[in-house]
N, C-alpha and C positions, 0 to 999 in steps of 0.2 A: 744521114748525119743530121743532128739536131743543130740549132743555132748556138747552144752552147760549146758543142763539140767544136764548131767551125770557129766559133769566136775564139775558144782556147787554143786550137791549132794555129790560128794568125797571130795570137799574142805571144805564143812560143817561137814562132818564125821571125817575130820582129816586124811583119808586114802592117806597117803603121798606116799606110793610106787606105787599105783594105779594111782594117778593124775598124779605124774611126768612121768610114764610110758605113760600114754594116752596123754599127752602134747607132749612128746616127739616124738611119732610116728606120732602125726597130725600137726606138725609146723617144721620150718625150727631151724638151729642149735643156731642162735642168739635170737630167740624169746624163744627158748627151756630154754637157759640159764638164759636169763631175768625172766623168770616163775621161774625157780629154787630160783634165789634170792629173788624173791617175796616172796616164801613160806619158807625162810630160817630161821624166826624167827616167833614168837607168831603172828597171823594175823587175822584180822576181814573181813568178807566177805559179799557181797551185791550182789543182782542181780537187774539190772535195764534195762528193756527192752531186747536188743540184746546185752547187754555187763553182764560182771561181775566184781566189784571192789573189791580188795585187797588192804587193808590198812595194811601193815607190818611195826612193831615197829621200830623206829629210821631209817627206810630207806625211806618209803614214799607210796604214792598211785599207783596201777597199774591197767590199764583195760585191760580185756580180750576179745575177741570177735572172729569172722570169718571173714575172708578176702574173696575177691570175687571168689576165689577158693576154697571156704569151707575148709579152713586150719585156725588153730587158730595162733592169733598173739596175743603178751603181750607187752604193752607200759608201761613204767614208766615215769609218768608225773612231769615236771620240778619244779613244787611248791606242798609244803606239804598242805595237807587240812585237817582240824579237822573231826574226824568221826562224829560229831554232824551235820555237812553240807552235808556229804557224804549221811547221812539219807535221807536228803530232795532232794537230786540229781533227776533231770528227765533225759530221754535220750538225750534231748537237751543240758544240762548241761554238760554229759559226752563228746560230740562232740565238745561242746565249748572248754574245757579243752584241748583236743586233737588237736584242731586247724582246725577244718572244721564245715561246716553247711550240707552238702548233700554228698552222694556217687553219683558217675558219671551217676549211672541209674535212679537216682530220679529227678523229678522238671525240671524245666524249667530253662535255663541260663538268669540271671538277674545282675543288678549292685551289687556291694558290697554282691559277693556270694563267699563263700570258697568251693571249690568242691576236696574231696578226689578222684582223678583220677586213682591211681593204687598203691597198698602198701602204702608207706610212702609219696607219691607225691601229694601235693595239688595244685590247681590252683585257685588264688585268682581274681575273675574277678572284676576290678576295677570299668569300666564303659564299657557299649556297644554303638553303633553308628549304627545309619540306613544308613548313607551315607558317603561318605569319605569327603563331604563338611562338615558335624557335626565333624568329626573327627579332621579335619584340624583347625575348628572354636576352638575346646576344646585345641587343642595343642598350638595355639596362645596364648590363655589366660594362659596357664599353662607355657609358655615360658615367659610371662610377669610376672608371678608370681615370676618364678625361678630367673630373671635376675634382674628386677627392687626392687621388695620388701626388699631384704637384704641390699639395700642402705639405709635402714630407721634404722639398727640395734642399731644405737648409739643416735637414737632420743627418740624412745619409747619403752624401753624394754618389757613392758607388751604386748603391740602389737606384739614384734617379739617373745615372748615366745608362743603367741597364734598361730602365723604363724607354729611355729615349731611343735606344738600339730597337727595343721590342715594337713601339709605337709606329715606327717608320713602315713597319709591315703590317700595322695594325693586329699584332699579336698581344694577346691579353696576358698580363703577369701573372694574375690569380685565375682560376679556375671557375670559382663562385663567389658571392658576396660576403657569405660568412667568413672566408680567409681573408680577403681584400679588409673588410672592416674590422676584423680582428686586428691583423696586422698594423691598419693605421692608428687603431686606438692604443695598442701598446706602444708605438713610437711617441705617438703625442702624449702619453702618461708619463714616459720615460723623460721627454724634454719638460714637461711641466716640473717633476721632481727636481730636474737638474736647475731649473729657472729659480725655484724656491730655494735650493740649497746654494747656488752659486750666483745668482743675479747675472747671469751671461744674457745680454739682451738677445742675442740670437736664436735663443732657445723659446722666446716666447712669440716670435714672429709667426712660426705655423700656427699656433694657437689662434693668434688673431686673423691669420688667413682664413681658418677654419670657421669661426665667428662671422667673417665678413661674407664668405660663400653662402653659410646659412641665411645671412639676412637679405643678401640679393636674390636667393631662390624663394623668398617670401615666407620664410620660417620666422616663428614669434620667438626671438632670442630674449625676451624680457627687459626690464629697464634697470636690473641689478643682478649681476652673476658673481655668486662665490664659488670660483672655479676649480674644482676638484676632478677625480676621477670620473665620479658619476654623472656630473655636469658636462664632461667631455663627451662619454657616452652618450648622453642625452642630446646632445647639439648634432653628432654623429647621425643618430636616427633620424633627427628632424631632416638632415640634408637627404638621407636615403630615402625617407616616404616623400620628398619633393621630386626627387629624381622619379619615383614611380610614377609620377603624375605628368611628366615629360613624354615619356615614349609614346603613350598613346596619342599624343596631340601632333606627333610627327607626320602621320598619315594625311593631317590637314594640310602639308606643305607639300604635297605631290602635285607635281606639274607635268605639262608638256613640255620638253626640251628640244629646243632646234640649237645644237652646238656646233658652231664652226671652228675647225681646225686646219689653217693654210686654206686650201680649196675643198676639202672635204666637209659635209654636212652631215651630222649625226641625229638620229631623231630619237628619242626615248621617253618614257613616263617613268617618273621617280622623284625622290627628293634628295637635295644636294646635300652632302655630308662634310662639313668641315670644322670639325672640333679642333681648336686650337688654345694651346696655353702659350703665353708668351709673356715674360717680364723684362722691360726695356730698361736701359739706364742712361744717365746723363752725369756731368760732374759741373763744379762749381760749388754753390752754396746749397743747391739741391742735389741731392745724391741719389743715384737709384740703384737698389741692389740687384746685384747680376746674377742671373741663373747661369749654368754652365753652357745650356743651348737651349733652342727651342724645342719644344714637343707638342708633337700635333697627333690625332687620330683622324685620318683621313685628310683632304686638299680639296680646293674647289674642283678637282675632277673627278673626285668620288661621290658615287652616287648610290643610294637604297632604292633596289628594285621591288618594291611592296608586292607586285604581282608577276607572274610569268608573263613573257612578250617577246617579239620581235625586236632585237634594235637593228636599225637601218642607217646605211652609211652610202652617202651619195656624191658623185664627184664627176666632173666634165669628160674626164677621159678614163677612168676606171667605171663607170656607169654605176648601178645600184647594186648591194650586197646587203644580205640581211642573215641574221643569226638568231635563233630562239634561245633565249636565257631565262631559266627558272627563277624563282625568286630569290634574291641575292644582293651582295654588296660588291660592285665592281669599281674600277678605276679607269677611267679613259686616258690612253697616251700616245707616244709615237715610238717608232722604232729609233734607236739610239745613234742618231746622226745629225740633228739639227734641232734648233729651239723653236717650238711652237706655242702659242698661248692659246688658252681656252677661255673664252669672254665669261667673266664671272655672273653669277645669277644670286639668288638670295645665298647667305653665309650663314651656317650654324657654327657658333665658334664661341670662346670664353677665353679671357685672358686675365692677368693680375699685374698689378704694378705696384710695388711697394717702394714709397719714397723716404728717404731719411735725410734730414736736416742737420748738418755737422756745424757747431761753431767754426767760424773761420780762423779763429787764433789757435784753436785747438789742431783744427786740420794742418795748419801751418807748421806748429811744433812738431806734429807727428811727421810730416814730409820731410823736415830737418833732420829729425832722428832718422829715418829711413835714408835719406841720403847721405848721412855720414859714413855709411858702409857701401860696398860695392853690390848693386844687385842689376840682374839683367831683366831687361823688359822696358817698355815705353812708359809713358808717363800716365796713360790710361790705366795699364797694369798696375802700376804703382799706386795710384788713388784706390783702385778697386781693392788692393791687398790691404792697404790701411783701413779703408772703411771696414773690411772684413774683421781685420785684428780689433778694431773698438769695438765692434757689435760682438766680438768673442771674449772680450776680456773679463775676467772675473777678479773682483776687488778683494775678496776672501784668499785667493790664491796668491795675491801680492802682499798679503799680510795686514790688509787695511781693515779698520774696523768700521762699523755701521755708519758712524756719523761722520765719517770720513769725506773730504771733498771729492773724491775719486767718485763715491757711490752719488753724492748731488750729481756729479758731471754725467754720470751713465745714465742716470733718471731724466735729466733735462735732455739727452739725446732721445730717449723714448718718447718724451712728449711729442717728439718732432716727426714720430713715425706715421706715414699715412699709406693705408693700403687700397688699391682702387681695384674693382674687380667689374669685369663687363661679360655680357652673355647675350648673343643673338641668335635667332630673332624673337623679340620681346614676346609675342604670341604663345611661346612654348611656355612661358613662366608664369602669366596669368598673376603678376603682382602690380601692385598700385605704389604711387610715388609717397615718399615718407621719410619725415625727419625726427630724431629722437636723440635724446641722451641716454647713454648705458654705463653704470658704473660695472667695473670688473675689479673683483679682488683675487688676487693670487698670493697666497702666503701673507707676508707682510707688506705687499704692494699693492695699493688701491690706485687704480685707473680710472679716470672720467673721459669717456669717448664721446664723439659726435659722430652718428651714423647718417647718412642719407643716401636714399634710393630714389632714382630718377629714371624717367625713360625718354630715348631718343627716336621720335617717330621717322625722321629722315633716315638714320641709319638702322633703323629696326633694332636698337640697342638698348638693354636694361643697364643701368651703370649702379653700382654702389660704392660708398667710400667710408672708411672708418678710419676717423683721426683721433689721437691721443692728445686730449686738451691738456690735463694736468696730471701729475704723479703725486703720489705721497707715499712715505717710507713709515711704517709704524713700528714699535717693539712688540714681539710676541710675549 
């Protein structure tokens, strides 16, 4: 009879002294204490393949099994599961709840496979590549998605929500660059035509965001832009060309990593991948435009393996485990039962922050109007709704003519928009600090902007800011 068979029998018979003593002798202290909690109240128990499931009243579901050293472990799963569901569980269901698909000695490494490497350590194989060319082509398209698509966050919220969902698994929304840039170009062109026709401020922000990104990446945006469809296409092409030059430099950031997760030490050679798009917000006189959510491709535990290699995991109790990985993108993690933190190394990320200054007297008037009716939501939600309403206003839809005070007020708000864009590490961009004034004409609106690009050696961050200094409305 195996350890699990004997333990299961003792649990079914309720022989607490025997099963606690057996578990203590065949496990480490932390797992022994977890097991003690799992059996501290009335419980139900079921055997599923190589695992024992314990449902403890008011506490949750626990999984018991044997690790690679034939020692007992006990995991408390992060979510409660009804016992009626537990009765239908297969071994695959148990593994899925724990956060892995196969043990390191099982099966072949393939895309979208979660491998339990050692103890609590998992490796999620996001994608494998047959050659360095295939890997670089994927990274170029990944950078396209990371840098270009968030420009659309104020144009189509439903599409952006879909992007957020896909990016969590590093799925690409578009299969090739032609479809991606064609989609972005059409969306921005529609926004440009809408702004020219209706003067909704919210329609111009994605276009200014594109110019800011191009400027940060080192593209020559010129000193005067008469913005039409062709000019939008030209700026997008410049962004695309700059992205082409980033990927070949990624190999220069390959490092030997020694990563500590709890008591485990993982050794690998690669490049940390942490693509981030983040827009923050605050309230008061300076208000920040809010994105529906944060979007990211990768995170600090995601690595690009530019070469086939053995990944090694070491632990004082589990010993040393190694597994051969092909050229791939992987994500290190842990089984789903606790919170472990990876120590950050170099970060590769980008974020944008759009700041809008609203006259306080106008803001108070809008708040009074808002508060005159019943609304469900916090003050922060109310403020954000008001800000979005202001930016989405069209003076023409209100029947107000060009010279009306409403248009002047909207243009004054436009004057106080600032877009900040960041990218790290600066070595991938090969750009130099720069300050310049750029005049942008969109229809009958002329904007004078101040653009500044600088580098921060301490954070390895390149920063760009585009600020609208003056606006002018002319009759066409």
